Structure formats: C-alpha cells, structure tokens
ROMARZA-872688 format. One line per 4 residues: number of its first residue (from 0); their letters; for each residue x, y, z of C-alpha. Coordinates in steps of 0.001 Angstrom, whole numbers, plus 500000, padded with zeros to 6 digits. Last residue first. Example, Ala and Ser with C-alpha at 12.3 -4.5 7.8 and 13.67 -1.06 7.14 Angstrom:
1 = sa = 513670 498940 507140 ~ 512300 495500 507800
// end
This chain:
694 = xxxx = 159378 238826 347224 ~ 160349 242403 347630 ~ 157083 244351 348606 ~ 156464 247410 346657
690 = xxxx = 154041 249364 348950 ~ 151963 252160 348042 ~ 150386 253540 350947 ~ 146759 254529 352503
686 = xxxx = 146945 257090 355343 ~ 144091 256117 357915 ~ 146867 256860 360970 ~ 149410 259387 360144
682 = xxxx = 153068 259420 358579 ~ 154639 262151 359331 ~ 155247 265129 356747 ~ 157257 266328 353915
678 = xxxx = 159201 263143 352684 ~ 156102 261342 353609 ~ 154159 263355 350461 ~ 156563 261056 348396
674 = xxxx = 154749 257376 348892 ~ 156576 255141 347014 ~ 160216 256620 347511 ~ 158866 257472 351152
670 = xxxx = 158503 253442 351282 ~ 161433 252560 349774 ~ 163201 254381 352082 ~ 161642 252711 355069
666 = xxxx = 162707 249604 353565 ~ 161251 246316 351964 ~ 160162 242911 353486 ~ 156132 243829 353646
662 = xxxx = 156129 243652 357532 ~ 159444 245020 357875 ~ 158402 247845 356091 ~ 154882 248647 357861
658 = xxxx = 156642 248301 361513 ~ 159485 251158 360095 ~ 157447 252862 358466 ~ 155455 253210 361825
654 = xxxx = 151841 251441 362953 ~ 150618 252853 365896 ~ 147031 253538 364425 ~ 146522 251337 361406
650 = xxxx = 147977 252539 358160 ~ 146350 251379 355053 ~ 148362 249212 352992 ~ 148058 249235 349257
646 = xxxx = 149984 246716 347270 ~ 152670 246428 344413 ~ 154788 242527 343958 ~ 158355 242599 343463
642 = xxxx = 161380 240469 341871 ~ 164310 241506 342595 ~ 165092 238747 344737 ~ 164232 236258 342592
638 = xxxx = 166780 237916 340054 ~ 169446 237734 342874 ~ 169112 234325 343034 ~ 169402 233337 339650
634 = xxxx = 172539 235383 339549 ~ 174028 233923 342172 ~ 173363 230196 340556 ~ 171176 228055 342365
630 = xxxx = 172047 224612 344469 ~ 168476 223692 346187 ~ 167861 224140 349669 ~ 166211 221008 352173
626 = xxxx = 169521 220306 353714 ~ 170276 223572 354613 ~ 167614 223775 356482 ~ 164859 226508 356192
622 = xxxx = 162478 226119 359624 ~ 158990 224841 359662 ~ 155844 226403 358051 ~ 156058 229966 356405
618 = xxxx = 152204 230040 356609 ~ 149931 231751 354191 ~ 148530 234989 355411 ~ 144795 234879 354200
614 = xxxx = 143821 234397 358341 ~ 140522 232509 359646 ~ 137633 233285 361772 ~ 136031 231369 364731
610 = xxxx = 138173 228001 365771 ~ 135792 226284 368388 ~ 132405 228103 367249 ~ 132487 226376 363774
606 = xxxx = 132112 222974 365977 ~ 135247 220376 364584 ~ 135023 218345 361857 ~ 137504 216219 361610
602 = xxxx = 138636 214829 364633 ~ 142117 215529 366390 ~ 145061 213221 366227 ~ 146823 214716 362954
598 = xxxx = 149713 213311 361395 ~ 153034 214767 361744 ~ 155232 217184 359987 ~ 157628 218996 362684
594 = xxxx = 158053 222892 362688 ~ 160355 225506 364002 ~ 159870 228976 362324 ~ 161164 230944 359758
590 = xxxx = 159757 234274 359500 ~ 157003 235338 357411 ~ 155994 238985 357031 ~ 156374 239754 353188
586 = xxxx = 156984 236080 351704 ~ 160516 234449 352274 ~ 163745 235129 349828 ~ 165549 232659 348333
582 = xxxx = 168269 231072 350029 ~ 171705 230264 348264 ~ 174253 227536 347552 ~ 175964 228682 344616
578 = xxxx = 177556 226773 341652 ~ 180930 226239 339975 ~ 180824 222347 341198 ~ 183517 223021 343630
574 = xxxx = 181322 225148 345590 ~ 181240 229105 344732 ~ 180406 231189 348046 ~ 176959 231408 349886
570 = xxxx = 177939 227804 351425 ~ 180970 230117 353179 ~ 178866 232339 354798 ~ 177601 229941 356819
566 = xxxx = 173811 229101 356152 ~ 170580 230227 358181 ~ 169526 227179 360141 ~ 170467 227057 363498
562 = xxxx = 171289 231128 363886 ~ 167712 231364 362989 ~ 167094 233895 360142 ~ 165171 237181 360581
558 = xxxx = 166871 238371 358117 ~ 169795 236686 356487 ~ 172629 238915 356242 ~ 175441 239200 354200
554 = xxxx = 177519 241829 354718 ~ 179442 244751 352534 ~ 182139 246495 354464 ~ 182434 250414 353808
550 = xxxx = 183240 251040 357643 ~ 185012 248291 359028 ~ 183707 245613 360862 ~ 183577 245378 364465
546 = xxxx = 182747 242531 367122 ~ 185559 240312 366612 ~ 186380 237691 364222 ~ 184289 238046 361065
542 = xxxx = 184271 235054 358190 ~ 180680 236578 357322 ~ 177884 234615 357676 ~ 179527 233337 360934
538 = xxxx = 179978 236575 362123 ~ 176591 238169 361152 ~ 175067 235132 363149 ~ 177095 235827 366036
534 = xxxx = 176394 239612 366246 ~ 172672 237629 366672 ~ 169632 238301 364282 ~ 166656 240532 364166
530 = xxxx = 167624 242748 360976 ~ 168188 246260 362676 ~ 169385 244604 366146 ~ 172274 243124 364084
526 = xxxx = 173285 245996 362888 ~ 173227 247952 366184 ~ 175284 244892 367642 ~ 177850 245021 364929
522 = xxxx = 177988 248839 365388 ~ 177555 251509 362765 ~ 179081 254423 363388 ~ 180358 255347 360029
518 = xxxx = 178054 253103 357695 ~ 178560 248905 356962 ~ 176886 248046 353427 ~ 174294 245531 354071
514 = xxxx = 173456 242883 351264 ~ 170058 241090 352544 ~ 168820 237741 352220 ~ 165500 236721 353007
510 = xxxx = 165136 233321 354472 ~ 163290 229971 353229 ~ 160392 228302 353550 ~ 159749 224539 354655
506 = xxxx = 156559 223126 352846 ~ 153553 223490 355048 ~ 152835 222164 358267 ~ 148954 220461 358526
502 = xxxx = 145922 222574 358415 ~ 143370 221763 361055 ~ 140073 222319 359983 ~ 136938 224406 361762
498 = xxxx = 133764 223584 359649 ~ 131731 226704 359067 ~ 130689 226037 355510 ~ 131148 222435 354412
494 = xxxx = 133974 220020 353983 ~ 132743 216914 351880 ~ 133711 213164 353044 ~ 134302 210780 350136
490 = xxxx = 137826 209976 350845 ~ 137565 209898 354625 ~ 138459 212661 356707 ~ 141101 211894 359830
486 = xxxx = 141657 215760 360062 ~ 145602 215515 359645 ~ 144610 212827 356654 ~ 142225 215239 354885
482 = xxxx = 144286 217792 355232 ~ 147357 215692 353922 ~ 145638 214427 351135 ~ 144558 218145 349885
478 = xxxx = 148352 218932 349715 ~ 150019 221675 350993 ~ 150976 225682 350452 ~ 148171 227348 352754
474 = xxxx = 146051 228628 350126 ~ 146748 225835 347401 ~ 145214 223052 350199 ~ 142504 225503 350988
470 = xxxx = 141149 226122 347382 ~ 141523 222461 347208 ~ 139396 221789 350189 ~ 137161 223697 348201
466 = xxxx = 135636 226945 349348 ~ 132170 228114 348350 ~ 131189 229865 351711 ~ 134013 229692 354053
462 = xxxx = 135454 226952 355891 ~ 137573 227886 359128 ~ 141031 227476 358948 ~ 143386 226319 361925
458 = xxxx = 147167 226569 361260 ~ 150039 223660 362461 ~ 153708 224670 362142 ~ 154492 226140 365690
454 = xxxx = 151532 224727 367426 ~ 152215 221143 366396 ~ 153829 220019 369737 ~ 150974 221454 371535
450 = xxxx = 148591 218812 369872 ~ 145920 220884 367701 ~ 142128 221080 368561 ~ 143058 222475 371972
446 = xxxx = 144269 225283 370552 ~ 140699 226638 369685 ~ 139288 226129 373188 ~ 142126 227765 374554
442 = xxxx = 142222 230926 372363 ~ 138700 231269 372398 ~ 138477 231583 376006 ~ 141317 234278 376162
438 = xxxx = 139431 236090 373325 ~ 137547 238840 375562 ~ 140113 241338 375839 ~ 142709 241447 372799
434 = xxxx = 145140 238718 373777 ~ 148780 239208 375727 ~ 151002 236029 375968 ~ 152896 235606 379185
430 = xxxx = 155921 233350 379306 ~ 156134 231201 382340 ~ 156159 227731 380458 ~ 159722 229244 378094
426 = xxxx = 159643 227736 374541 ~ 159759 231261 373100 ~ 156589 232434 371322 ~ 156410 232568 367437
422 = xxxx = 156053 234752 364921 ~ 159636 236264 366030 ~ 161110 239120 367554 ~ 158831 239402 370507
418 = xxxx = 159063 241959 372789 ~ 156258 243900 370683 ~ 153660 241749 372166 ~ 150148 244052 372399
414 = xxxx = 151413 245343 368615 ~ 152091 241932 367458 ~ 148972 240306 368369 ~ 147393 243463 366979
410 = xxxx = 149308 242885 363559 ~ 148193 239076 363562 ~ 144392 240629 363574 ~ 142591 238587 366138
406 = xxxx = 139827 235862 365267 ~ 140849 234049 368467 ~ 141880 230596 366940 ~ 143323 231796 363882
402 = xxxx = 145223 234889 365110 ~ 147123 232513 367624 ~ 147736 229986 364971 ~ 149402 233206 363146
398 = xxxx = 150990 234249 366697 ~ 153101 230731 366306 ~ 152901 228600 369616 ~ 155827 227846 371651
394 = xxxx = 154478 225592 375024 ~ 153061 226947 378174 ~ 150354 229089 376744 ~ 150270 231277 379509
390 = xxxx = 147146 233902 378926 ~ 146915 237638 379728 ~ 143576 239409 378426 ~ 144001 242502 377438
386 = xxxx = 142257 246078 376947 ~ 145139 248723 375335 ~ 145866 251989 376805 ~ 143579 254288 374671
382 = xxxx = 145795 256419 372290 ~ 145756 259909 372919 ~ 143707 262564 370680 ~ 146166 265578 370106
378 = xxxx = 146021 269232 369200 ~ 149365 271414 369622 ~ 149122 274914 369384 ~ 151683 275742 371811
374 = xxxx = 148906 276807 374514 ~ 146653 274215 373547 ~ 149253 271462 374434 ~ 149712 272611 378330
370 = xxxx = 151912 269834 380377 ~ 152855 268583 377208 ~ 154478 271581 375937 ~ 156040 272223 379021
366 = xxxx = 157310 268650 379310 ~ 158436 268915 375660 ~ 160573 271591 376095 ~ 162136 270258 379202
362 = xxxx = 163257 267273 377376 ~ 164464 269175 374357 ~ 166811 271660 376694 ~ 167971 268384 378240
358 = xxxx = 169179 266495 374981 ~ 170651 269247 373442 ~ 173855 269660 375254 ~ 173482 265815 375013
354 = xxxx = 173973 265688 371418 ~ 176699 267884 371297 ~ 178583 266002 373355 ~ 179203 267688 376803
350 = xxxx = 182139 269759 378370 ~ 180907 272501 375983 ~ 181344 275401 377983 ~ 177968 276764 378235
346 = xxxx = 176364 273146 378639 ~ 178774 272169 381535 ~ 177349 275237 383160 ~ 173920 274443 382542
342 = xxxx = 174178 270817 383551 ~ 175759 271887 387111 ~ 178311 269824 388566 ~ 180996 271975 387840
338 = xxxx = 184854 271390 388292 ~ 185537 271845 385005 ~ 187442 268874 383796 ~ 185885 266442 386583
334 = xxxx = 182553 267436 385825 ~ 183124 266728 382245 ~ 184639 263525 383263 ~ 181480 262453 385326
330 = xxxx = 179379 263285 382401 ~ 180853 260879 379987 ~ 181236 258530 382651 ~ 177430 258621 383474
326 = xxxx = 176531 257743 379624 ~ 175544 260055 376798 ~ 172139 260110 376982 ~ 170793 258873 380543
322 = xxxx = 174310 260792 381973 ~ 172531 264052 380411 ~ 169096 263155 382015 ~ 170754 262260 385499
318 = xxxx = 172619 265627 385038 ~ 169538 267495 384772 ~ 167554 265678 387185 ~ 170598 266427 390170
314 = xxxx = 171965 264359 392848 ~ 174669 262811 390784 ~ 175277 259280 391828 ~ 171896 258365 393598
310 = xxxx = 170506 260370 390761 ~ 171725 258023 388588 ~ 170687 254626 390384 ~ 166921 256334 390393
306 = xxxx = 166938 256832 386653 ~ 168512 253241 385862 ~ 165519 251959 388619 ~ 163091 253830 386145
302 = xxxx = 164867 252595 383110 ~ 164357 249020 384223 ~ 160788 249195 385366 ~ 159740 251121 382322
298 = xxxx = 161693 248303 380278 ~ 159439 245718 381903 ~ 156250 247928 381235 ~ 157154 248837 377842
294 = xxxx = 158333 245289 376189 ~ 160290 246384 373738 ~ 163909 245994 375803 ~ 162433 242648 376712
290 = xxxx = 164187 241150 373372 ~ 162524 237918 372758 ~ 162692 234509 370591 ~ 166625 234671 369783
286 = xxxx = 167784 236092 373269 ~ 167658 238970 375016 ~ 166128 239532 378739 ~ 166157 242696 380318
282 = xxxx = 167570 241883 383824 ~ 169029 245773 384281 ~ 172683 245246 383163 ~ 170824 243364 380576
278 = xxxx = 169378 246391 379419 ~ 172555 248619 379903 ~ 174675 245898 377787 ~ 172158 245941 374791
274 = xxxx = 171724 249573 374262 ~ 168398 250834 376129 ~ 166020 252982 374144 ~ 163249 253958 376737
270 = xxxx = 160482 252910 374148 ~ 162519 250062 373027 ~ 165644 249386 371239 ~ 169190 251053 371138
266 = xxxx = 171538 249219 368552 ~ 173566 252212 367467 ~ 171462 252798 364541 ~ 168052 253288 366605
262 = xxxx = 165533 250509 366770 ~ 161990 251444 367802 ~ 159513 248486 368540 ~ 158186 250009 371951
258 = xxxx = 157247 253618 369912 ~ 156510 255772 372771 ~ 157980 258760 370779 ~ 161237 256615 371046
254 = xxxx = 163618 259105 372806 ~ 162572 262290 373055 ~ 158954 260508 374504 ~ 160980 258419 376450
250 = xxxx = 162436 261785 378407 ~ 159203 262901 378572 ~ 157868 260353 381158 ~ 160520 261970 383106
246 = xxxx = 157624 264262 384150 ~ 156967 261157 386630 ~ 159534 262309 389089 ~ 161633 259136 390532
242 = xxxx = 160697 257325 393495 ~ 160521 253825 392111 ~ 156972 252868 392762 ~ 155833 256441 391333
238 = xxxx = 157868 256114 387992 ~ 156227 252174 387628 ~ 153032 254471 388438 ~ 153676 257165 386139
234 = xxxx = 154747 254352 383338 ~ 151412 252649 383300 ~ 148952 255149 383201 ~ 150987 256985 380727
230 = xxxx = 151130 253903 378312 ~ 148219 253636 375675 ~ 148140 257773 375687 ~ 151534 258258 375208
226 = xxxx = 151303 257383 371358 ~ 149081 260763 370789 ~ 151856 262300 372548 ~ 154575 261287 370661
222 = xxxx = 152884 261951 367166 ~ 151879 265180 368149 ~ 155350 266230 369610 ~ 156807 265219 366061
218 = xxxx = 154126 266435 364243 ~ 154383 269854 365866 ~ 158246 269938 364920 ~ 157869 269446 361520
214 = xxxx = 155098 272219 361052 ~ 156722 274745 363371 ~ 155708 275488 367023 ~ 158279 272689 368598
210 = xxxx = 160757 274585 367038 ~ 159954 277656 369317 ~ 159522 275521 371916 ~ 162938 274264 371469
206 = xxxx = 164808 277355 371148 ~ 163182 278672 374078 ~ 164822 275745 375822 ~ 168072 276826 374892
202 = xxxx = 167332 280410 375861 ~ 166318 279864 379181 ~ 163014 278484 380580 ~ 163956 275839 383381
198 = xxxx = 161361 273188 384974 ~ 162482 271437 387723 ~ 160951 268333 388035 ~ 157885 267125 390052
194 = xxxx = 155328 269490 387959 ~ 151980 270723 388545 ~ 150976 273474 386134 ~ 150123 276914 386884
190 = xxxx = 153288 278386 387855 ~ 155072 277046 385188 ~ 152972 278147 382906 ~ 153411 281910 383201
186 = xxxx = 157279 281379 382928 ~ 156418 279412 379765 ~ 153950 282249 378570 ~ 156646 284855 379555
182 = xxxx = 159619 282956 377594 ~ 157368 282830 374461 ~ 157244 286871 374255 ~ 160947 286741 374314
178 = xxxx = 160917 284267 371367 ~ 163683 282108 371158 ~ 166587 282307 368969 ~ 166783 280783 365612
174 = xxxx = 167473 277117 365103 ~ 170878 275688 363262 ~ 172974 275940 366774 ~ 170235 274122 368558
170 = xxxx = 171183 270937 366840 ~ 167650 269816 364955 ~ 164743 267600 365979 ~ 164913 264453 363609
166 = xxxx = 167678 262174 365750 ~ 165448 262767 368700 ~ 162630 260754 366666 ~ 164775 257656 366454
162 = xxxx = 165570 256985 363061 ~ 163381 253997 361795 ~ 165468 250604 361195 ~ 165343 248869 357818
158 = xxxx = 168869 248966 356614 ~ 168816 247052 353520 ~ 171100 248653 351005 ~ 169878 252171 350886
154 = xxxx = 172810 253572 353459 ~ 172437 257199 353713 ~ 175587 259456 353002 ~ 178123 259516 355612
150 = xxxx = 178430 262228 358629 ~ 182082 263440 358455 ~ 183625 262908 362444 ~ 184196 265834 364709
146 = xxxx = 181016 264900 366636 ~ 181512 261494 366971 ~ 184671 262209 368895 ~ 182087 264609 371216
142 = xxxx = 181707 261546 372943 ~ 179017 258906 372238 ~ 180614 256516 369648 ~ 184023 256303 371273
138 = xxxx = 182605 255944 374788 ~ 180064 253589 374013 ~ 182362 251307 371753 ~ 185070 251239 374754
134 = xxxx = 182572 250777 377149 ~ 181143 247626 375091 ~ 184391 246457 374859 ~ 185162 246719 378606
130 = xxxx = 182175 244665 379109 ~ 182670 242281 376590 ~ 186376 241541 377669 ~ 185137 241073 381489
126 = xxxx = 182639 238936 380340 ~ 184632 236113 378061 ~ 183139 234528 375100 ~ 181040 237250 374051
122 = xxxx = 184105 239071 372478 ~ 185376 235978 370842 ~ 189252 236151 371508 ~ 191269 235886 367800
118 = xxxx = 193533 238587 369476 ~ 193505 240700 366130 ~ 189922 241718 366549 ~ 190522 242643 370094
114 = xxxx = 193681 244728 369530 ~ 191759 246257 366523 ~ 189033 247567 369277 ~ 191525 249155 371562
110 = xxxx = 193668 250457 368363 ~ 190504 252573 367957 ~ 190072 253798 371010 ~ 193538 255163 370850
106 = xxxx = 193303 256601 367634 ~ 189653 258504 368597 ~ 191814 260077 371424 ~ 194624 260972 369580
102 = xxxx = 192246 262862 367047 ~ 190469 264266 369785 ~ 193255 266275 371069 ~ 191436 267940 373724
98 = xxxx = 193644 267370 376865 ~ 190941 265438 377965 ~ 190354 263304 375303 ~ 194240 262407 374934
94 = xxxx = 193733 260962 378775 ~ 190624 259257 377812 ~ 192440 257421 374868 ~ 195570 256324 376996
90 = xxxx = 193534 255102 379474 ~ 191398 253048 376934 ~ 194622 252324 375422 ~ 196066 250597 378358
86 = xxxx = 192864 248821 379406 ~ 192657 247160 376084 ~ 196267 246160 375615 ~ 195962 244890 379785
82 = xxxx = 192724 242924 378863 ~ 194153 241234 375859 ~ 197025 239679 377826 ~ 194475 238671 380266
78 = xxxx = 192613 236789 377542 ~ 196019 235660 376141 ~ 196693 233801 379510 ~ 199997 234976 380741
74 = xxxx = 203142 233700 380180 ~ 204546 236542 378056 ~ 207958 236081 376917 ~ 209815 239187 377784
70 = xxxx = 210080 242126 375392 ~ 213054 244025 373250 ~ 212775 246964 371877 ~ 212296 248949 375388
66 = xxxx = 208431 249024 376526 ~ 206073 252009 375980 ~ 203126 249369 376300 ~ 200926 251699 374300
62 = xxxx = 202753 251307 370930 ~ 202618 247326 371659 ~ 205123 245915 369026 ~ 208412 245444 370787
58 = xxxx = 211031 243101 368968 ~ 212114 240212 369912 ~ 215177 238980 371502 ~ 213594 236464 374176
54 = xxxx = 214576 237238 378050 ~ 212616 234998 380144 ~ 209745 234876 382134 ~ 208157 234026 385372
50 = xxxx = 211149 235150 387363 ~ 210376 238748 386349 ~ 207227 238827 388169 ~ 204001 238132 385946
46 = xxxx = 202579 241498 384002 ~ 199391 242736 385271 ~ 195871 241691 385665 ~ 193291 244396 385688
42 = xxxx = 191819 244875 388877 ~ 188017 246091 388711 ~ 187736 250038 388554 ~ 187408 252121 391499
38 = xxxx = 183890 252923 392669 ~ 182306 256277 391454 ~ 180528 258636 393395 ~ 179389 262152 392355
34 = xxxx = 177644 264466 394873 ~ 174446 263517 396780 ~ 172580 266672 397808 ~ 169329 265456 396517
30 = xxxx = 170144 262165 398607 ~ 168538 258989 396770 ~ 171389 257331 397074 ~ 172200 253917 394862
26 = xxxx = 175587 252301 394291 ~ 177789 252604 391528 ~ 180069 249543 389297 ~ 177031 249621 386841
22 = xxxx = 177331 253558 386244 ~ 180247 253020 383626 ~ 183732 253935 384565 ~ 184930 257648 383462
18 = xxxx = 185021 259115 387254 ~ 187344 256036 388186 ~ 189690 256652 385147 ~ 189962 260160 385711
14 = xxxx = 190549 260120 389438 ~ 189586 262609 391886 ~ 192436 265003 392655 ~ 190498 267906 391106
10 = xxxx = 188027 267958 394110 ~ 184458 269098 392957 ~ 183244 272783 393263 ~ 179110 272380 392967
6 = xxxx = 177310 275181 391281 ~ 173609 274680 392002 ~ 172148 271632 393987 ~ 168705 270889 392753
2 = xxx = 165638 270239 395579 ~ 163162 267565 394526 ~ 159746 269017 394038
// end
C-alpha cells in the first residue's frame, strides 16, 4: 500500500498563478512524500517598448488593462494582443475567486471569453490561444462558480447524450447521515479484503454506502459492476504497468459505468471521461472518423499515465482523484488558500468545488461495495470479456459491408469498435478493426469480391429463398440493371438461393437536421461531441466566430455530417428565389460516407460461403452533396422531419438509452417518454422498448 501524507502546511508565498496552471506543464514523480510542484507559466508577450509606439488620442477600452484615458497604438500581432488580454482577465478572475468574490471572478472569466469572440481569431488555428481558452473554460465550468448558477430546464430539442452516471448520484448534503452500524461493517471489510489504495470510512463515505443500498443507488452500482466484467482484466493490467493502484478502476465506474461511448454535456467522452484537450495531451487521436477517448484500451493507458502524473504532483491518491475530477489547478489553489494538502481538510473547509467534495467519497464507497457486493445487498453477473479477431483492412471499409461479409451484427461491430464515430473505418493503413472471434477469414474472403475503392459504398448480399432481383434492388434502393452490371450478369441470367451478389452504391442519402437550444454550461466542444460533428462544422453552419455561443441560442446541426459535404448555414436561409435549400433526414442508424459509383469487376455468382449472411439495413450509399440536393420550402422540410415510424427494440447487453437513441435517430428523453417505466428504473438487457424513430 502506498503511504498517504497527513496534514501538510505549504508556504503561502507560492505564486497563485503557478499553482493554477494545468498539470500538462508538470513532470512526473512517484514519491509518496512529494509536495505540490507546478512550473511557472509560459511567458506571455508584453507591450512593446515606447519607441515602437506613438501617442494617439483614443479612449482606453480594456477594463483589465487599467491604463490611462489614452492609449498607444499597439503594433503587436493580433494574437499576441489577444493572449495578453486573456491572461489579464484570467489572472483577475483567479484573484477574485481566491477572495471569494465569485460574481467578479465569473465576470472576468466571461470577459476573457468575450475577448476571444470579438477578436476574429479562430481559436483552433493557434495552439497557445486554444490551450489558454480551454483552461479558462475548464476553470469557469469546473469551479465552485458553476455551483452558484441556477440550473436550467433540460434541453429537449435534440440532445442525445446520456448523463454521466456520477450525475445521477445525489449531493451528500441531500443524503441522510450514515448508519453507525454500517461503519463497523465497512471497517471489518477493510481488514479482510485486499486493497492497494487507502480506504477511509467516515461520515461522507457512509452516506454513499447507505445510498448504494437504496433501489436507485443499487441499480447504478450493479450496472457499472456488470459492464466492468468486459474490461476489468485489461484495465488492471494497464494500471499495473503504469504503477498506479488497481483500485483506481472504480474511478472509471463513477465516471462512466464502463460505457465507452458515454458523452457528458461538457464534452468528456469514454470510459475515463477525457475532455478533448486532456485527451490530446495524452495522445488520444480525434478526427472526423474516430475518437480514441472511446477506445477502452488506449484511453485506459492515457488515464493511468495521467493519474501517475498527478501523483507525482500531489503525492496523495485522494488529492489525485480530486484533481482528476476538477483539474489540478483547482486542487493546487485550494491547497495554497488553506495550507492543507489533505483532501478531508479541503472538503471540510469547502475549498473544493461541490462535485469534487462528493467525488472522492463516492469512489471510496463504490470500491468498498465492489470488493464485497453481497455484504451490501448487491448482486451482479459480470459481462464476459469479448473474444475477438484483429484485422487490418488497409483501406476504409463500411461496417455494413463488414457485417455482410462476416455474418456479424452491425451493433456488435460498433460495440467492439466504440472509437469509430462513423459507420466507416478511417483511411489509415495501420487501423486495427476488431471482429467477433472466428470471423477474420470470412471477412477477408468476402471483401475479396469487391475492389478496395468500393468498400465504402458497395454491399454484399446472399440470396435467400424466394427473393427476386427486383426485391433485392428495391431493398438496397438501386436498380436491377445496376446489380446485373456490377455482377456481369447477362439479361437472361437468373439468381438462385445462396448466390452472393455485389450490390453497387445506392443513391446519395441526406443528413439529419437538428435544432439545438444552448443550455447553461454548454460549450461548443460539448455540443459537437454530442452530435459527432466538429466545432468548425457548427461555426460554419451558424456563422459563429470563436468557440462559445450565448445561452438560449438556437443552433442548426447536421448530425453525423461530414464537414466537406454538410451545407453552409447560408444555404439554409432563403435564397433569391424565395426558396430554401435544405437537407432531409437520413434513415435511423445511417450516416453519410464516402462513395463512388463504378462498374463491378467481380464475377456474377460467387460461392455461397464467400459471403455468409446478409443484413437488412439499407445502405446509405455515398455522401450527400450540395449538388445533389433539391430546393424545398422550409415548411416541407420540417413536415418531413416530423414523420415517425414506431418500432420495437429488444435491449442487448451493453446497450444504453443513448446508444439506442442514436441508432434510431431519436433522443433519450423521447425513449423515456415512450417507455414510462424507465423513469423509475434503469435500462436492463432483455427489455423491449417502444421506439419512435424520426424518419
């Protein structure tokens, strides 16, 4: 067991700005006695010497600058001027926060954001501006500043993200006091069970132990422990490699309940709920195709590395967990204000954000329950780790084609490859695709029937008894003639049961337009994560400059849209002809993918074994492009959006309301409304849901 230092009084002369920096600037040290160490901030460009400027009578406009009524003409680069303004407002906000003047702190942080928005500088175009902007947003939304703001009503206009499990756990101030008899039970458990992280039993932990024995709390625990079975061995091995306590696996349970595709409202994603900037810091790739924060193994390596780095900074695993939740800057500032490098002292003095004061006791309570579930009335049947084959396609390939070739379910392929944001793999020869065990050979033989440049647009179909060429063509929304051509069939050739046909690309499909109302606490990054688009997309579609939007704004979002094909916001407004260019919705589960029509080069009737099984989901074919879109009235488009098709869905192990909502193009709230019982209990495998899919 690693020792945990007790009360530690730090010198109060440590500069506040240095302690507030994000931990990306710090080194790594495993010493259990290591005190807080943060490097000084990178130098910020300063004003030019007097000889580089001239007097000019122009009123001073920067409140933070505190200069005279007249200013000098500034000949610095615009980005240097912006960095200085951002730093001034950020420092002023930190000072106000330390003085407990939260309104002033919030005003300064918001002024820093406003300075970016009014500058005309694209945040993503400059690494230094982007890093500081992310730091400001992180501070604004993670601090106690957020706790003082009034909660807003739930958005119902298209948000599909599933709340992080920790958001379903009440604040300890709303929970009854812990049962003293439970304390004795927990203390006896600690003496029996192995653990490699300090386990404390105090009033805060007891409150959550009590909660996890209620019906609602037990469901949260059972869901996480069930899902943990699929990842436990891998996570423990990685944590061991990085030299951090294996009991930190329960941090992931609190964050995501081991749901790789979980996305928080702020834009954190994956089992370990990495924010974009932190994921990039630990080499988790993000692109239009993939987001490695949702890759369980890669994200676990990143999380273990980050936790190890935090321990090198704070030397205390409770402070590490607190820093993982609210950021190392918040914890460092709390230590400097109080002089205590001890989580329980910081909690008692309300020196940390409310969520963080709850966070550590929640993880400790989850750890105690997980080590002896029966003791707390929790029953679980852990999911088995998936058995997989690994293949390198070498070219982009549509998962629906993979399903055709292997006979695997599309949902299973997406579950095995949660880092994929689209139904197509990236154009990366090193990309490794996970398949159900025993299907690699079928994958290779099936795809051998189709040229690699058609893997993103063509499909495979095995003819079933009674099917005609016309039936198959209608199913895939292509012509019978195109199927004959792609399979080199003569006019008189007939198809037979078991024949494996290549199906050419279907007609271009369209995108799903969502109207989204911005809520308090939303960030452009978080909204983009919810809908699998980029911040650049949203800015382009809505004529936004910068990385923030006012609360209450209505955004147009083309869900799942490719930034190269989704229309410009201007295209959605009235044209000179009085009509509106718009984009219709795609079928549930379909997403636009690159595609090219071309003649087939494969023979007509391949052996049935070459492509066992077929999928009923229609192909989306190629990307929707503005050239192929028709002009329609906005009213007609909205009417088309409102059409719905009711269906039933049987819940598979590992599915969530969020994943089901995405599959059918609906929302979590709509699923709960259609299935009232889910408002009082958690989703379970085997449930049959009523689904109203927007078409």
